[in-house]
Structure formats: structure tokens, C-alpha cells
C-alpha positions, 0 to 999 in steps of 0.5 A, a space after each residue: 741794902 749795901 751790896 758789902 756785908 763788911 761795913 756797917 749799914 746806912 741810914 737809908 740802908 735801914 729805911 730800906 729794910 723799914 720799908 720792906 718789913 712793913 710792905 711784908 707786915 701790911 701784906 701778912 695783917 691782910 692776910 690775917 684779916 682774911 683767914 678771919 674772915 673765913 674762920 668766922 664764916 666756918 664757924 657759922 657753918 658749923 653752928 648751923 651744922 651742929 642744929 641740923 646734927 641735933 635734930 637729926 639726933 632728936 629724928 633719929 631718937 623718934 625712929 628708934 622709938 617707932 622701930 622699938 614700937 614695931 618690934 613689939 607689934 613683930 613680937 605680938 604678931 609672932 605670938 598669934 602665929 604659933 597660937 595659929 599654929 597650935 590650933 592649925 596642928 590640933 585641927 589637922 589631928 582632928 582631922 586625920 582622926 576623923 578620917 575614919 568617920 568620912 562618907 566618902 573620899 571627895 569629902 575627904 578631899 574638899 576638907 583637906 583642900 580648906 585646910 591646905 588653903 587656910 595653910 597657905 594664907 597662914 604661910 603666906 602671912 608668915 612670910 611676911 612677918 618674917 620679911 617685916 622682921 628681917 626689914 625691922 633689924 636691918 633699919 634697926 641696924 642702919 639706925 643705931 650705926 648712924 645714931 653712933 656715927 652722929 654721936 662721934 661727929 657732934 662729939 667731934 665738932 663740940 670739941 673743935 668749937 671748944 678749941 676755936 672758943 
């Protein structure tokens, strides 16, 4: 371009400006095309991730059903344990009531040892059930958190996909 600003532009100045603008437009066009390719690739990735998220959602739902079924089993086992405890209490009462009828102290000790062994076995079962219940509750909390996270992520991705469409 002409260095002086107070003179009118010449045809040469305008041609030079035209060539500069065409060069810039061509460069920007190439960038736009490259970005279009990137956007298409990202759209493909998003679609693949959306399918994975849907598949994971189905897996989480199936695991939730399994956890629910295990919860029912744990409740049933808890009832059995309560029944066993009631039976144990009745047996303990009977043993104490029959204490006077025992012939020897050794026989009484033998019977009490059997009861204590049974109680020890029941305590092992109770501890396992309690641990299983705690682990199941923790797993349910993690799964529910994952489900909420996945639902929010799916909504976010679907919203982005809707904007790109």
C-alpha cells in the first residue's frame, strides 16, 4: 500500500490488498476445514462414548437388581439369626432351670461347653452377616453415586450433541 494516507489508493494498492485478503481467507478456510475434521472426529468419539455410557448404565441397573436381591437374602438371614437367638435364649433358660437336676459338675460343664461352642459358631455367622450387610450398603452407595454421575454425564453429552446437530 501507499505509505501516504492522504492520497487516493491506486489500482496497484487495491490489487495488493486484494491478494493479501485472499491469502488470509485461504489460510482461514484451511483452518476451518481442519477444525471441521476435528469436530467430526470428536462427534464420532462422543457417539462411541455415549454407547459405552448406555451399556454401563444397563450394567449398573443389572447390578442394582442383584444388590436388591442380596439385600432380600440378607434380611432373610437376619430373621433366621433372630430366630436362632431366640432359640438359644430358650435353651439357655432350660439349661439354667435344669441345673439342679444335673448329676455332676463335669456334666454341667460339658453341656455348657457345647452351648458356648454353638454360640461361638453363631457369633461367627452374625459377624459375617454384619460385614456382608455393611459391604453391601457401601456398594449400594457407590453404585447409586455412579448412577447419578452417569446420568448427569449422559444429560450433558446429549445436550452437547443436540447443540452440534
